[in-house]
C-alpha positions as CSV (number, residue, x, y, z in Angstrom):
1,M,119.0,97.4,97.4
2,I,116.0,95.0,96.9
3,A,112.2,95.1,96.3
4,R,109.8,93.1,97.0
5,R,106.2,92.3,96.3
6,V,104.0,91.3,99.1
7,R,100.2,89.9,99.0
8,L,98.5,89.4,102.1
9,T,94.8,87.6,102.9
10,G,92.9,87.4,105.8
11,R,91.1,90.1,107.4
12,V,93.2,93.0,106.0
13,Q,90.6,95.4,104.9
14,G,88.8,97.5,106.9
15,V,91.2,97.3,110.0
16,F,93.5,100.4,109.0
17,F,96.0,97.7,107.6
18,R,97.3,100.3,104.8
19,A,97.7,103.5,106.9
20,W,99.6,101.4,109.5
21,T,101.7,100.0,106.6
22,R,102.7,103.5,105.3
23,N,103.4,104.3,108.9
24,E,105.6,101.2,109.4
25,A,107.6,101.5,106.1
26,R,108.3,105.3,106.3
27,G,109.6,104.8,109.9
28,L,112.1,101.7,108.2
29,Q,113.1,104.4,105.5
30,V,111.3,102.0,103.0
31,S,109.9,103.2,99.4
32,G,106.6,101.6,97.8
33,W,102.9,101.8,98.1
34,V,100.0,99.5,99.2
35,R,96.6,99.0,98.2
36,N,93.5,97.1,98.5
37,S,92.5,94.4,95.8
38,S,89.1,93.7,94.7
39,D,89.3,90.2,95.9
40,G,90.0,91.5,99.8
41,S,93.5,90.9,100.1
42,V,95.9,93.8,100.5
43,E,99.1,94.3,97.8
44,A,102.5,96.3,98.8
45,H,105.4,97.0,96.7
46,V,108.6,97.4,99.1
47,E,112.1,98.8,98.3
48,G,114.9,99.8,100.1
49,D,117.8,98.6,102.0
50,E,117.4,94.5,102.7
51,P,117.6,94.5,106.2
52,A,114.8,97.1,106.2
53,V,112.8,95.2,103.7
54,N,113.1,92.2,105.4
55,E,112.1,94.1,108.7
56,L,109.1,95.4,107.4
57,V,107.6,91.8,105.8
58,D,108.4,90.3,108.9
59,R,106.0,93.0,110.6
60,L,103.2,92.6,107.7
61,R,103.0,89.0,108.7
62,E,101.7,90.1,111.7
63,G,99.9,93.5,110.7
64,P,98.3,96.2,113.1
65,P,95.9,95.3,115.9
66,H,92.6,94.0,114.8
67,A,94.3,92.5,111.6
68,R,94.1,88.4,110.8
69,V,97.0,87.8,107.7
70,D,96.4,83.9,107.0
71,R,98.9,84.2,104.2
72,V,101.5,86.3,102.8
73,D,102.7,85.6,99.0
74,L,106.1,87.2,98.3
75,S,108.2,87.5,95.5
76,D,110.7,89.3,94.0
77,A,110.1,93.2,92.3
78,A,112.1,95.3,89.8
79,I,113.0,98.1,91.8
80,E,110.9,101.2,90.8
81,G,113.2,104.0,92.4
82,L,110.4,105.6,94.6
83,N,111.2,108.1,97.2
84,T,108.8,107.5,99.6
85,F,105.7,105.0,100.7
86,D,102.5,106.0,99.6
87,V,98.6,104.6,100.1
88,R,97.3,103.8,96.6
89,H,93.5,103.9,95.9
């Protein structure tokens, strides 16, 4: 079990990025959350089995249709023990 904090910049707000991320994470059985930041970026906390977390991070690098991911900042995070993946506001 691993956890990562992900910060994405580019055209990542207003393009259904959070809902898409939730659906992708749930499909991979990854727990965590995603939210918009006031600076226009999207921030996510993802945790689960290492292969699934890595797959989600790879998908986040591309993002949903209509998004443009310019930069991905990735760091290790503490496991929060979450049971689902939610969109936070």
